[in-house]
N, C-alpha and C positions, 0 to 999 in steps of 0.2 A: 504493500500500500504506500502510496506517495505520502510524504510528510504533509502536515496541515497547510503550510504556506503554499506549497506547490499545488496541492489540491484546490485551494481557494483560487489561485491564479488560473488553473485549468478550468475551473467552473466559470470564471469571468470570461475567459477566452471562448468557451462554449456558448455562453449567452450572446456574445458579440457576433460570433460566426452564424449562429442559428437565426438571429434577428435579420441578418443580411442574406440568408439562404446560401451560405458559402461552405465549401468543404476544404479541409486542410490536410496536407501531407507533410511529413518530416523526413529529413536525412540527418542522422546523428552519428557522430564518430566518438569524441571523447566522453560524451554523456552516456553512451552505451544503451540508449533506449529509455533513459530516465524521463525525458519529456513525454514520450509515448505512454509510459507507465502512468504518469500523472494524469494525462488526458483520458486514458481508458479506465481510470479509477472513477471517473464521472459517469454516473448512470445516464444512458441515452447518448453517449458520445458518438455512437455510430451514425447519428444524424448529421454530424459535422466533422468527423475525423475519418478520412479515407484510408490512409495507411502510413506506416513508418518504415524506414530503412535504417538498419544499423550497419554502417559501412566503415568498419574499424580499420581494415587494411587498405592499402592503396589499390590492390587488385580489386577489392570489392567496390571501391569508388569508381574504378574504370568499368568493370563489368555491369554493375547494377545501375549506375547513375550516368554513365558515359562521360565521366571526367576525363579530360585529355591527358594521356601520359606526358605530353610535352608541358602541360600546365603544372603537373606534379613535379616534373623534373626541374622546371625553371623557377617555381615559386615555393615548392614544398607543400606537403599535405596541410600544414597549418598556415594558411594564407587566405586572404579575402578572395583571391582569384579562384582557388579551389572551392571555397565556400559558395561562391556564386555559381560555379558549374554544378555543384551538388544540388543547390536549390532548383536550378533550371532543369537538371536531370530528373528530379522528383516530379516536377510538373509534367514532363514528357512521359514518365512511367506511371502516372496516376490519372485519376479523374478529378483531382483537386483544382480549386480555383486559386489557392494560395499555398505557398510552400515556404518552409524555413529549413535552414541547415546550420550545423554547428560542427566545428573542428578545432581542436586545441591541444594544449599540453597540460594534462592534469597532474603530472608528476608522480612520485617525487623526483624521478629522473627524466631525462630526455630534453631538458631545457638547454638553451645556449644564451650567449650575450644578446644576440638579435631576436631570439625567440625564447624568452624565459618561461619557466614553469608558471602557469597561471594565465598565459596568453591564449585567448580563445577568439576565433573568428566566426562571425555569424553572417548569414545572408538571408534575404527575404525576397521572394519572387511571386509575381502574380501573372495571370494570363494577359492582363491588359496594361501592364506597366513594366518598366525596366527593373531588373534585380538591383537591390541595394545591399551593401555590405558594411560591416563595422567590426572593429577589433576592440575587445575589452581585456582588462588585466584583473585577475582575481587573486586573492591571497588565501592561504590556509593549507589544510591537508588535501590529499587527492580527492577525498569524498566531499570536502567543503567546496573545492573548486568546481567539481562536477555539479553539485547542488546549486551553486551560484550561477553557473552557466545555464542550467535548466531554468532557474527562476528568471534570469535575464531574458532568455528566449521567449518564454510564455508571456512575460510582461511586455516585451517589445511588440509581440504580435497583437496583444490587446491595444496598445497605444497606436499601432499602425491602423488597426480597424476603426478605432474611435476617431482618428484623424481623417478617415475617408468620408 
């Protein structure tokens, strides 16, 4: 079961999507399906959540979401470029109107000077607008970073819908 804050965010997201008659799909890497878990903890979420992909490896990103191997090579898996291709790939592989993706370094290892532990890239795409991306930096343990990234993704989706 998703923690209470994530569940509340997922419920708010569901209300916003349902009011607009929209379906959502996700691509998750560093969060490992945590956002999809929070969403599917909401009763009736099948009315507004189409599917989620957990594409942890680069090969999964390429095979399931059609992320370009060149993009992975040139920018790395943790990049806004890859996050955008993940979100756009979700739209192509689903019936959703709106997609979001997340890729990052949850730690405790794997960070570098340019891409430290806690760096997480997000992208949001819809069928009628250009994909947008953003990078956030979170602090804490691996689990805390994953939870913060999930909370950010759900909250950003709600804010995006409220702004439309």
